[in-house]
C-alpha positions, 0 to 999 in steps of 0.5 A, a space after each residue: 154342719 151337714 152330715 157327710 159320709 166317706 166315699 169308697 175312695 175316701 175310705 182308702 185315704 182314711 184307712 191308709 192314714 189310720 194304718 200309718 198312725 197305728 204303725 207309728 204308735 208301735 214303732 215309736 215305742 219300739 224305737 224309743 223305749 230303751 233310750 227313754 228308759 235310760 234318759 227318763 227312767 220310763 220306757 213309756 215316756 215317748 209312747 205316752 206323749 205320742 198317744 196324746 198327740 195322736 189322739 189330739 191330731 185324730 180329733 182335729 182331723 175329724 173336725 176338719 173333715 166335717 167342716 166345709 173346706 171353703 170356710 178356710 177360703 175367708 181366713 187364708 190371709 189371716 192364717 198366713 199373717 199368723 204364721 209369719 208372726 209366729 215365725 218372727 217370734 222365734 227370733 225373740 230371746 226367751 220365746 224362741 227355744 234353741 235345740 241342737 243349734 236351731 231355734 225352731 220351737 216357740 215356748 209359751 206358758 210351758 207349751 212348745 210347738 213348731 211354727 214351721 209345721 203350721 206355716 207349711 199348711 198356711 202357705 198351701 191355704 194361702 196359695 190355693 186362695 190367691 192362685 184361684 182368685 188370679 186365674 184370669 191373670 195367672 200368666 202375667 208376671 206382676 199378678 200371677 207370679 211376682 206376689 207369690 214369689 215374694 210371699 214365698 221369699 218371706 217364708 224362706 227368709 224366716 226359715 233360713 233364720 232358724 235355720 231349718 233347711 229341710 222345711 225351707 226346701 219343702 216350702 220352696 218345692 211346694 211354692 213352685 209346684 203349686 204355681 206350676 199346677 195353677 198355670 204360671 208361665 214356665 219361663 217365670 218359674 224357671 227364672 225363680 228356680 235359677 234365682 233360688 239355686 245360688 241362694 241354696 248353694 250359698 246357704 250350704 257353702 257358708 255353713 260348715 255343718 251343711 257342707 259337711 253333710 254334702 261331702 258325707 253324702 258323697 262318701 259317708 265312709 270318709 268319716 265312719 265314726 263322725 259325720 258318716 256314722 248316722 247314714 252308715 248305721 241306717 244302711 246297715 240296719 236296713 240291710 240286716 232287715 232283708 225280706 221279712 225283718 228281724 221281728 218287732 222289737 228285735 232291731 239293733 240299730 235303735 240300741 244307741 247306734 242310730 241317733 233320732 231312731 224314733 223321729 227322723 230315722 223311724 223308717 230305718 227301724 221299720 226296715 230292720 224289724 219288718 224288712 222289705 215287706 214292711 217298707 213296701 206296705 208303708 210306701 203303698 200307704 203313702 202312694 194311696 194317700 198322694 194318688 187320692 189327693 191328686 184324684 180329689 184335686 182333679 174332681 174338686 168342685 172349684 179352683 180353691 179346692 183343686 189347688 188345696 188338695 194338690 198342695 196337701 198331696 204334694 206336702 205329704 208326698 214330698 216330705 215322705 219321699 225326702 225322709 225315705 230318701 235320706 234314710 236310704 242314703 239317696 239324698 243328703 240329710 234334711 232333718 224332715 220327719 216321716 208324716 204320721 209315723 215319726 214322733 212329734 206333736 206339732 207335725 203330727 197334728 198339722 198333717 192330720 189337720 191337712 188330711 181332714 181338709 182333704 177329706 172335706 174336699 173329697 166329700 164335696 165331689 159331685 157323684 152321679 147320685 149326689 148333688 152338691 149343696 148350693 154355694 155362691 162360692 162354687 157358682 162364682 168359681 164355675 163362672 170364672 172357669 
């Protein structure tokens, strides 16, 4: 495996992720210590687990960064099949673990993980693989559009079965965005969106708690002690943070007022304890990551790398924007965690693996004083272009 160094821009990407990881460790402890002490008689319960997940994820990121990203090209279809198989296993009693009314975790030999997090990366890898192979016919309905829509439909159906509306929304957005970037006809994409909207509306209308979320989003004060409690407490905590915040550890929202303070609503704790300055720093870090991903996508040496980098950038950007939008009351509750900051093993490791792949693509960009290693794969892609 060839030794690689990070360019200055890659260092910006790398250290932006490190900043978010370090802040995440601090905030997971700040947000969870009181609840952990009350529930598990150990204020460090979540911190210790989060440190293990962070260490594993960091090592996975380094491995992926040093592994040539084109290695994944050969296995993209197998990643997809493995993810579909794992999502299907959730429906088997005794294997799928049900928590809070949703079966989203696999429990095997005492270990639990969330297949949907792996599935998001697998979907991006497969789409990058398939779209790059079909560039010459990308604007045809039968080759460039329909197969990708059907594959995306399988993922959406399996996610709806859990149910996991947040990941379903994210997977749908990634599918349409990557096909748009690849050059699929706008008419075909518009037809797909038009077909998806009634499906999403049906999922909302036929499920009472989702409908309640929509109504609560419009007016959380109609039920301030019930369905509106979470978002009201989030906005109150954010307001109390003001410009510079109340100080690390001094937030009050995490004192059993704010459910899921160390997972879905960790941004609320950051806003309350570090204020507008802390929020701005987090937003700046995410903007750097997404912008660097799009720059790598633009300069990548082949179509597979371009689509893969763009997909990873959109995955991080859309998920971060959705989580922050929920926290600030701008969109209905989705149940998506904040990348690199929220507590959670599978999500953290998968996101760091994606960053590692992005660093690998960036290391292959040809600069004036660097030459790419010979690759028949790159040559074939350039010939196709």
